[in-house]
C-alpha positions as CSV (number, residue, x, y, z in Angstrom):
1,M,0.0,0.0,0.0
2,F,2.9,2.4,0.7
3,N,5.7,3.3,-1.7
4,N,9.3,2.4,-1.1
5,L,11.3,5.5,0.0
6,E,13.7,6.7,-2.7
7,H,16.1,9.6,-2.8
8,G,14.7,12.6,-4.7
9,I,11.1,11.5,-4.3
10,V,8.5,13.0,-1.9
11,D,5.6,10.7,-1.1
12,I,2.4,12.5,-0.3
13,Y,-0.5,10.5,1.3
14,Y,-3.8,12.2,1.8
15,G,-7.3,11.2,2.8
16,C,-10.6,12.6,3.7
17,I,-12.1,11.6,7.1
18,P,-15.5,10.0,6.4
19,V,-18.6,10.7,8.3
20,N,-18.8,7.0,9.3
21,F,-15.4,7.3,11.0
22,K,-16.5,5.4,14.1
23,I,-16.7,2.1,12.2
24,A,-12.9,1.8,12.2
25,E,-12.1,3.5,15.5
26,Q,-11.1,0.3,17.4
27,D,-8.8,-0.9,14.5
28,L,-7.1,2.5,14.4
29,L,-6.7,2.8,18.2
30,K,-4.5,-0.3,18.1
31,K,-1.9,1.8,16.3
32,L,-1.6,4.3,19.1
33,N,0.5,4.0,22.2
34,A,-0.8,4.6,25.7
35,E,0.1,8.3,25.7
36,E,-1.6,8.9,22.4
37,I,-4.8,7.0,23.5
38,K,-4.9,9.3,26.5
39,A,-4.5,12.4,24.3
40,Y,-7.2,11.0,22.0
41,G,-9.6,10.7,25.0
42,K,-9.1,14.3,26.0
43,Y,-10.7,15.7,22.8
44,R,-14.3,16.6,23.4
45,S,-15.3,17.2,19.8
46,E,-15.9,14.1,17.6
47,S,-14.4,15.8,14.6
48,R,-11.2,16.6,16.5
49,K,-11.0,13.0,17.8
50,A,-11.4,11.7,14.2
51,E,-8.8,14.2,12.9
52,F,-6.3,13.1,15.5
53,L,-6.9,9.4,15.1
54,F,-6.9,9.4,11.3
55,G,-3.8,11.6,11.2
56,R,-1.8,9.6,13.8
57,S,-2.8,6.3,12.2
58,L,-1.7,7.6,8.8
59,V,1.7,8.8,10.0
60,K,2.4,5.7,12.1
61,S,1.2,3.3,9.4
62,V,3.5,4.7,6.8
63,L,6.5,5.2,9.1
64,S,6.1,1.6,10.5
65,T,6.4,0.2,7.0
66,H,9.8,2.0,6.5
67,L,11.1,1.5,10.0
68,K,10.1,-2.2,10.1
69,T,8.3,-2.0,13.4
70,S,4.6,-1.9,14.5
71,P,2.8,1.5,14.5
72,S,2.2,1.3,18.3
73,K,6.0,1.2,18.9
74,I,6.6,4.5,17.2
75,N,6.8,7.3,19.7
76,L,5.9,10.6,18.1
77,K,6.7,13.8,20.0
78,K,6.3,17.5,19.1
79,N,9.2,20.0,19.0
80,S,8.9,23.6,20.2
81,S,7.2,24.5,16.9
82,G,4.7,21.7,17.2
83,K,6.3,19.6,14.4
84,L,6.2,15.9,15.0
85,F,9.4,13.9,15.2
86,I,10.2,10.3,16.1
87,E,11.4,10.1,19.6
88,D,13.3,6.8,19.4
89,S,15.9,5.9,16.8
90,F,15.5,2.7,14.9
91,E,18.0,0.5,13.3
92,S,16.7,1.3,9.8
93,G,19.7,3.5,8.9
94,K,17.3,5.9,7.2
95,R,16.9,9.6,8.0
96,I,13.2,10.2,7.1
97,G,11.9,13.8,6.9
98,F,8.1,14.0,7.4
99,N,5.3,16.4,8.2
100,I,1.5,16.3,8.5
101,S,-1.2,18.9,8.0
102,H,-5.1,19.0,8.0
103,S,-7.8,21.3,6.9
104,G,-11.6,20.6,6.9
105,D,-11.9,16.9,6.6
106,M,-8.7,16.3,4.7
107,V,-5.4,15.1,6.3
108,A,-2.2,15.1,4.3
109,F,1.2,13.6,5.2
110,A,4.5,13.8,3.3
111,L,7.8,12.1,3.7
112,T,11.2,11.8,2.0
113,L,14.7,10.6,2.6
114,D,17.5,12.8,4.0
115,S,15.7,16.1,3.7
116,E,13.5,18.2,6.0
117,L,10.1,19.1,4.6
118,G,6.9,20.9,5.4
119,I,3.4,20.3,4.2
120,D,0.3,22.4,4.3
121,V,-3.2,21.5,3.2
122,E,-5.9,24.1,2.7
123,K,-9.6,23.9,2.0
124,V,-10.2,26.8,-0.3
125,N,-13.5,28.2,-1.6
126,R,-12.6,28.9,-5.2
127,Q,-15.1,31.8,-5.6
128,I,-13.7,33.6,-2.5
129,A,-10.1,33.0,-3.7
130,E,-10.9,34.4,-7.2
131,K,-12.4,37.5,-5.6
132,R,-9.2,38.0,-3.6
133,G,-7.1,37.7,-6.7
134,G,-6.3,34.0,-6.7
135,L,-4.8,31.4,-4.4
136,S,-1.7,32.6,-2.5
137,L,0.6,29.9,-1.1
138,T,4.0,31.1,0.0
139,I,7.2,29.6,1.4
140,D,6.6,31.6,4.6
141,S,4.3,28.8,5.7
142,F,7.3,26.5,5.8
143,N,9.8,28.5,8.0
144,I,10.4,25.4,10.2
145,M,13.3,24.3,7.9
146,E,16.8,25.6,8.2
147,T,18.2,25.1,4.7
148,S,19.7,27.2,2.0
149,E,17.3,26.2,-0.8
150,I,13.7,25.1,-0.9
151,F,11.8,23.1,-3.6
152,L,8.1,24.0,-3.5
153,N,5.2,22.1,-5.2
154,T,1.5,22.6,-4.9
155,I,-1.2,20.0,-6.0
156,E,-5.0,19.9,-6.0
157,P,-5.9,16.3,-5.2
158,K,-9.6,17.0,-4.8
159,P,-11.6,20.1,-5.9
160,G,-11.2,22.9,-3.4
161,Y,-8.2,21.3,-1.5
162,Y,-4.6,22.4,-2.1
163,I,-1.6,20.6,-0.7
164,S,1.7,22.4,-0.7
165,V,5.0,20.7,0.1
166,A,8.3,22.5,0.6
167,V,11.5,20.3,0.7
168,G,14.9,21.4,1.9
169,N,17.0,21.1,-1.2
170,D,20.6,21.5,-0.2
171,S,21.5,18.5,-2.4
172,G,20.3,20.2,-5.5
173,L,17.9,17.4,-6.4
174,N,14.9,18.0,-8.6
175,Y,12.3,16.3,-6.6
176,E,9.5,14.1,-8.0
177,F,6.2,14.0,-6.1
178,R,4.1,10.8,-5.8
179,V,0.5,11.5,-4.6
180,N,-1.4,8.6,-3.0
181,E,-5.0,8.7,-1.7
182,V,-5.6,6.7,1.5
183,T,-9.0,5.5,2.6
184,L,-10.3,4.8,6.1
185,E,-10.7,1.1,5.1
186,S,-7.1,0.8,3.9
187,L,-5.8,2.4,7.1
188,A,-7.8,0.1,9.3
189,E,-6.5,-2.9,7.4
190,N,-2.8,-2.0,7.4
């Protein structure tokens, strides 16, 4: 289900949280560790709970494939800017850059080898954007990276949703972007 990581390639996984999210809740909760289950339980709004669980399940499912471990063994922490990172080091020998974003009912996650990256997903009303002179996506959204060059790409996977990814490009690579839709069913099965 998930692509093999390759140098010079950014994999983007996105999915929309369905209204019937509860049908997969128990399967997805198995991917979380005790600390994450506690955080999940603190959300009062069902939409925020669904967003947290779908997002963490997506991140941990993809990372577990590449780190050759189970999702529940991956300990994600937040840095001072709120960006997730892997707390433990694994014996994979891979340095994986990743980031996650959400807007409306869409969650997007991007990862690549040996580079830092940022991702931003925005739900945009096209009529409002056109009245304001068009869609404005800037590198300023990605100030979390400390690199000399940035490679920026924006895609529209579904009407009204834009995903922008900025990759630290010190190596001078011309990045290729692979876009993959993830469903609730595929997350629950993986």
